[in-house]
C-alpha positions, 0 to 999 in steps of 0.5 A, a space after each residue: 165653079 171657081 178654079 185656079 189657073 196652073 198653066 196655059 196653052 193657046 186653047 185651054 187652061 189647066 186648073 185646080 178646082 176650089 169648092 166652098 168650105 163645108 161643115 163636114 170638112 171643118 169637123 173632119 179636120 177640127 178646124 177653127 171656126 170663123 168668128 169675129 174674135 179671131 177673124 173680124 173681117 171675114 166674119 163681119 162681111 160674110 165673105 165666102 170661104 173656099 178650100 182647094 181640092 186635088 181635082 185638076 182639069 183642063 178648061 177651054 178659054 171660052 168657058 171663063 166667065 169672070 176673074 175672082 180674087 181668092 185671098 189668103 185669110 192672113 191677107 184678108 185680115 191684114 187691113 190692106 184689103 178694101 174690096 170687102 163685100 165685092 161679089 167676086 172676093 173669096 178667102 182661102 185657108 187650106 188646100 186638100 191634097 191627093 192623099 186627103 191631107 189638109 195643108 195651109 194655103 200660102 199666107 201671102 199672095 196678092 201683096 207679094 212682090 212680082 217682077 211680072 204680076 199675073 193679070 188677076 193681081 194687077 186687077 186686084 191691086 188697082 181696084 183695091 187702091 181705088 176702093 181704099 180712096 173712095 172709102 177714105 175720102 168719106 171719113 173724118 170730115 168736119 161739118 164745115 167741109 164742103 160735101 165734095 171730094 176730088 182725087 186722081 190716081 194712076 189706074 191701069 187700062 186693063 183694070 179700068 176696062 174691067 171696072 167699066 165692063 162690070 159696072 153694067 147697069 143701064 143707068 150708068 152713064 158711059 161715054 167716050 170722047 176725044 179732046 185736044 190738049 195743049 202740051 209742051 214738048 221738051 227736047 234734049 237740045 234745051 229747046 221747048 215747043 208748044 204743041 197739042 195732042 188728042 186724048 181719048 177720055 171715058 166718062 163713067 158716071 154713077 148717079 143712081 141707086 142701081 148704078 151705085 149697087 152695081 159699083 159696090 158689087 165690084 169694089 165692095 159694100 162700103 163704097 159711098 158711106 163714111 163716118 165723121 169723127 176723130 181719126 184712130 190713133 195709137 192711144 185710141 185704136 178704135 173709132 166707132 160711128 156714134 149716135 149724134 155724129 154725122 154720116 157721109 153718104 152718097 144719096 143717089 137718085 132712083 133714076 137718071 134726071 132728064 137733063 143727064 139723059 139729054 146731055 150725058 156729060 152735063 154737070 149736075 149737083 146731085 150726089 154721085 161718083 164720076 170717073 174720068 179716065 184718060 187712056 194716054 196717061 192712064 190717069 183716073 180722076 174721081 169726083 164724089 158728091 155726098 150728103 151729111 146726115 145726122 145720126 139720130 138713131 142707129 137705123 140712119 146708118 144700118 139702113 144704108 149698110 147692114 154691117 154697120 155698128 153704131 155706138 150709143 153715144 159719142 165721146 164728147 168734145 173734140 176738135 172738129 166736133 159739131 153741135 147746136 147751141 142758141 139755135 146755131 150750129 158750132 164747131 169746136 176749134 180748140 180745147 184748153 183744160 175746162 173750156 172749148 173755143 167754138 166757132 159758129 158755122 152760120 155767123 161769120 167771125 162769131 166765136 164763143 167759149 163754153 165749158 167743156 162739160 156743157 160742150 160734151 153734153 151738146 156734142 153727145 146729143 147733137 142731132 136729137 134736137 135743137 138746144 136753146 140755152 141761156 148765154 150767161 157768163 157763168 155757163 160760158 166762162 169767157 174770162 179764163 180762156 187764154 188769148 
């Protein structure tokens, strides 16, 4: 049962019940179906639609199992929701009244301003920002970039407790410790003093496939995967994952390595997500290690995330595009009219200028096989690239 809290006492809640949208309700009120044309997020990620009912009951606090997020359809489609695919995320369009009328659900709720935000909204906003950052760091990465990312953000303690509780697979490394930190105290008398304080720190490490799946049930199915390529822009609003490009994917192990079992905080080089949370500052540091996989076929992406759309081929040469040429891997660093200046990623200070038509072909076919083409001046065209 999903319910909305209307009022609270010390012992129970007064709740409005929600139920799944049914075909009977849709036909009775001639509702617009959820299609990819009008509702791409809701339809492509298979988020369940709920409808509010007129049933109001009182429920005991002890009967509460979990916090769920029921978003208005307009907020879900706004592009600001990054928890899509989470197990406790739903969307709502309508509420049934006592006189059997269907009224629209408020179009804005979770992203509205609050002087004192309800508990569920505080959780949602923190988890949503975390999911956004975890997704963003795995997109638009050039081949030469190290497959490791670190970021920090302010994260409320209630949201971290919820995340820690929900990511409950037995292979999740969950360790608490105390560390003494050197600090500087600043006084109003313009005096400063060196001192120390004790920080309470939690390590939450996602290093296995079951642990990653547990995290995805909280933060969404898109966690741990991203596509290389150009950033979308006003002139090119859509950017697809393409065959021949690179896939950023956290390739976790099936189970914890023996060295981590013996020492849960030991640094390892395998793929994974590591959260380090400090209670005193409510600071969350996230370290992501991932792999870069060439997308030879669409199955490389769709086997890792079922809703992936993979275009047949890439758009050709662009700054940051990678390809194989003369048994080496190159990256496009500049484009001038019909020429591309390309830097070797395997030999230091090696730069070649190639015809853009040739580079388009090599980029589009990157990942299919290695190229061994003759290096001649007619194909390369060194002489006309501006200094």
